[in-house]
N, C-alpha and C positions, 0 to 999 in steps of 0.2 A: 518075113523079116521080124527080128526081135526088137522090142523097144529097149533103149539104152539109157542108163543112168550114170551120173557122176557121183561116186561115193567117197572120194578122197581128194584133198587138195594140199599142195605144198608150194612154198615160194621162198626165195631169198630176197633180201633187200636189193633194190636196184641202185647201182652206183659204180664207183671205180674200185674194183676188187683186186688190188695189186697183190694181195697175199694169197689169192686162191686161183687155181687153174680152172679151165673150162670144165674138165671132168669133175672137179671138186664141187663146183657150183651145181652142176646137173645132179650129182649124187645127193647133195644136201636137199634139193627140192624133191627128188624122187623118194627118198627115205621118209621125208615128212609126209608126203601124200600117202605112201603105203601105211605109215603109222596111223594116219587119220582114217584110212579105209578099213584098217584092222584085217587085212587079208594076209594069207599065209603063202600064196603062190602068185606068180606072174606068168602069163602065157605069151605075152608079146609086148615089145617096147618100140615106140616110135619117138624119134628125137627130131624136133623141128629146129633147124639151124640154117643160117645163110652163109656165114663167112668163116667157118672153122678152118677150111683149107687155106684161105687167103691170108688170114691175120692171126690164127692160133696154131698153125702148123699141125693140124690134125684132121685128116679125112678118115674114112672108115670109122665114123663117129659112133654109129650104133653099137658096135662091138666094144669100143673103148669105154663108152658110158655104162653099158651093161656090166662089164667087168668091174669097173670101179665102184658101181652102186651095189655090188654083191649079187648081181643077176647073171653071172656067168652061165652060159649054155642057153639062155633065153634068146629066142629069135628077136633080132633088133636091127633097125634101119634108121638112117638119117633121111629126113624129108626136107626138100628145099623148094620154096616158091617165093624167093626174095623176102620182102618184109612180111609176107603172108605165110611164111614157113610154119609158124606155130599153129595157125588155124588149119593148114594143110595136114599137119601131123594129127590134129584132133579129128579131122574128117576121116583120115585113114583108120584111126582107132575106132571111130564110130562105125565105119563100114565093116571092120573085122568083127566087132561084137554083134552088130545087127545081122550080119550074114551068117553067124554061127561058127565063125572060124576060130574064135577065142572067147573065153569067158571073162578073163581078167586082163585088161590091157592098160599099161601105163603109157601116158603121153606126156612127154617132156619138151619144153622149149628152152634153149640155152644159147647164150651168146657171150663171147669174151673178146673185147676189142681194145681194152686199155693198154695191153702190152705192145701194141703196134704203134708206130709213129702216125700222127694224125693224117698226114698226106696219104699214107698207105690205106688208112681206113676210108677216107673219102673216095679214093680211087676204087676201092673194093665195093663200096656202096653203089657206085655208078654201074656195077655189073647188073643191077636191077633195071637199067635202061636198055634201049636198043643199042647193041654193041657197034653196029656198022654205021648207024645214022645219027646217034646222039653221043654215046661215050667216046667214039673215035674222034669226035670234033670238040671234045673237052667239056661237054655238058654234064654237070653233076645233077643229082636228084634235087638238091635245093634250088639250083638254077631253073630246072624244069618246073618246079612248084612256083617259082617266081614268075615265070611266063604265064602260067595258068592264073595266078592271082592278079597280075597286071591286066589280063584280058577280062577277068571277072569284074574288076573295078571299072574298067572302061565300059563294059556292056550294061552294068546295072547301076552305075553312078555312085559307088561307095568310095570312101577314103580309106587309107591304110588304118587310121585310128579306129574305124568302125569295127575292125576285127578283134579289138581288145577283149571283148567279153568272153571269147573262147578261152584265152589264156588266163584271165582273171578267175574264171570259174574253175579251171583245172587246178590252179595253185591253191585256191580256197579249199577244194576238196582234198588235196594232198596233205594238208596240215594234219589231218587225223588218220593218215595212213602210215604206219610205222615202216612199211616196205618201200615208201616213195623216196626218190632221189632228192627232190626239192620240197621240203616240208615248210614252206613259208609262203605267205600270201604276197601278191603283187597288186599294184594299183593301175588304173587306166593311164594315169600320168606317167608312171614308170614305163609302161608299154610304149607310150608315144615317144619317150625320150631314148629308148633303147637304140643302140648302134645298128646300122644296117649290116646285114650279111650279104644278101643279094637283093637289091632293091626290086620290089617293095617289101621283101621279107626281112624283118629285123630279128635281133637275138631272142626276143620274147615271143616271136611268131612261130618258132619252129622247135621241135622236140629234140632233146639231147640224146645221142646214141650212148649206150652204156653197157655194163656187164649185168647179167642176171640170169636166173633160171626159175622156172615155175613148172609144176607138174600136176597131172590129174590121174585118177584111177577110174576106169570105166568098167561096167559090168552090165549084164542084162537086168532090166528093171524088175523082173520077177524075182531076182535074187537079191536085190539091193537092200530090202528091209532086214535081211539077215546081218547086215553090216552097219547100217546107219538108220537112225530115225528120221533123217532129213535128206533122202535121196533127191537129186535134181535131175529131172528128165531132159534128155536132149530131144526136143520136140521136132527139130528140123535141122538138116545139114545140107547146104547147097553151095555150089561154086560156079563161077563163070570167068571167062577171059575176054580181053579186048586187045587191040593193037598195042604193042609196046611203045612204038614211037608216037609222039604227040601229033606229028604231021599226017599220020595215017588214020587218026580218029575221025569218025563222022562228025563229032561235035566236041570241041576242045573243053567245053564247060559242062559236059555231062558224063558221069561215070557209068558207062553202059554196063560193065561187068558187075558193078555194085548194085545197080538197079535190077539186073536179071537175077542175080543170086538172091537178093532180098525178096523178089517176087516168088521165086521158087520156094524159098523158105516159108513165106507166109502161106502159100498154098499147101505145103506139107504139114504145117502146124495147124492149119484151119483157123488162123487169126489174121488180123490186118494191123496196119500201123496204129490204129486207134486203140488197140488192145495192149500195146507194148508199154511197160511201166518205166523202162530205162533203156538206154542205148549206149553200149561201149563201142565207140567208133575209132577209126584210125586218124587221130589228130596229129599226124606228123608235121603238118603245118595248119594254120587256121583256115586257109581256103579249102583244104581237103576236108576239114570238119564240116564246113558249110556245104560243100558238094555232096558229102555223105548223107547229111540230113535230107537233102533234096532227092538224092537217088533212092533212099530207103522209104520215101513217101511221107516224111514229116513236114516238108515245106515245099512250096511251089518253086519253080525255077527262079533263081535270083533272090529268094526269100530266106535262104539259110542263115545269112548274116543277120537279117532282121529278127529272126527267131532268137538269136543270141542277144542282140541289143535290147530286146524286150524282156529278158530274164527268163525265157521259157526253157532254157537248158540247165537251169540250176536244180539242186536237189528238190526244191519245192515247185519247180516249173512243170510245164505240160509234158516235156520229154527230157528228163535229166540225162546228161551225158558226162563221160569222164568222171564217174562218181567217186573214184578213189585217186583221181589226179590225171588219168589218161596218159598218153604218151608224153604230153608236154611237161607234166610235173612229176608223175611217177617215174618217168624216164622211158626210153625206147631201146630195150635190149634186142632189137631187130627180130631175129628168128624166134625169140621167146615171147614177143609182144602178144601174139594171139593167145597164148596159154595164160599169160597174166590177165588178159581180158576175161577169159573164161573163169579163172580163179576168183576174180573180183565179182563177176556175175553170180557165181555160186554163193559167195559171202552175202551178197544182197538178197538172194532168194532164200537163203537159210535164216535171214533176218539177224545176221551177226555183224552188221556193218557199223554198229555204234552210232556215233554222231553223224555219220554219213548215210544212215539207213534211209532208203527211199520208202516212203510210207506205203504199206500194203503191196509191196513188190511181189508179183507172181509170174510175170512174163518178162524175160530179159532178151534183148537182141544184141548180138555181138557180131561185128563185121571187121575183118582183117584184110587190109588192102596191100597188095604187093606193088612196089615201085610207085608209079604215078597212076595206077589203076589197071595195069595189064592183067592182074589177077585179083579177084575179090571172092572171099569165102565168108558166108553168113551162117551163123547158128542161132537158133532160137531155143532158149532154155526155159523150162517150166519148174516153178518151185514146188515143194511138197505140199500136200493138202493140209 
């Protein structure tokens, strides 16, 4: 297998893009990534997306995006894995380059939800749950997260206000990210006073779904220096699954797929949690951030919230997370989120993050979780020497 590098990145601002279509957003990010990579040909295109058919009236998305981005005739596919669709597309791109099937692969994540009524979007998001045992009974993703959070609080003795540090950190970091949806700080007091959405999850506990697109250009590492002085190596790519329905999980408070994919990734990269300089996790809700920290080996069971409370997740802390705002403040364009995580990790590893730069960043861990943990895809990126 060939080693794989990321040589180009592109992204749009996350938000409500009333004036742009899904294919326009995708093309904007793809063209920016191609320009950044300085390549003249594309062999393969993967598009990570969850809801194009349900809320944007467009399936057959690979061909649609390829055409609009000026890549007509290029082999192209839509990749879907719920909220982990972006990372799933990245993994497919990695496999294609590593396996010698293509030299230049563009991986794009895109989502467009604002044109659909909010109830339709919420119903579509619930497709990430178990259709027969959860969605059919009216359980939404946020409701399932609330069940997990309530149990976490009961088991480990936390109060709802103890989760504030996750959201405060994300918003603080988003201030310096021009692509973020919410570029303003929040306080712990504001967090405590926010209205409830599904108790115990309040408005500042959960990430906003939004429109956006991000893209990467991959190529063999041996060719990367011909295009950039700062190639970022994909040191590991790993994935795992768990039961979709919460009632089928062996342990409600343990993200088994996240743990398994992280362990596989550490083994492939030859490093451990102690070597990771920052972690871009799936903070769709604060409790999922806590569980991700625990599953990836940065905290013991029940200590993920404590890690945040003690300031260890900040840019200056032991394991910085959500370094450009995360899902909570950058926004959560669902199928594009995994690619945004990778783009932001590349920016950190190139040492181009400005005020948000993690000092001496060399190893970045990114983990994209689908639904409440049914899919988890982990990548480890290594910065240039």
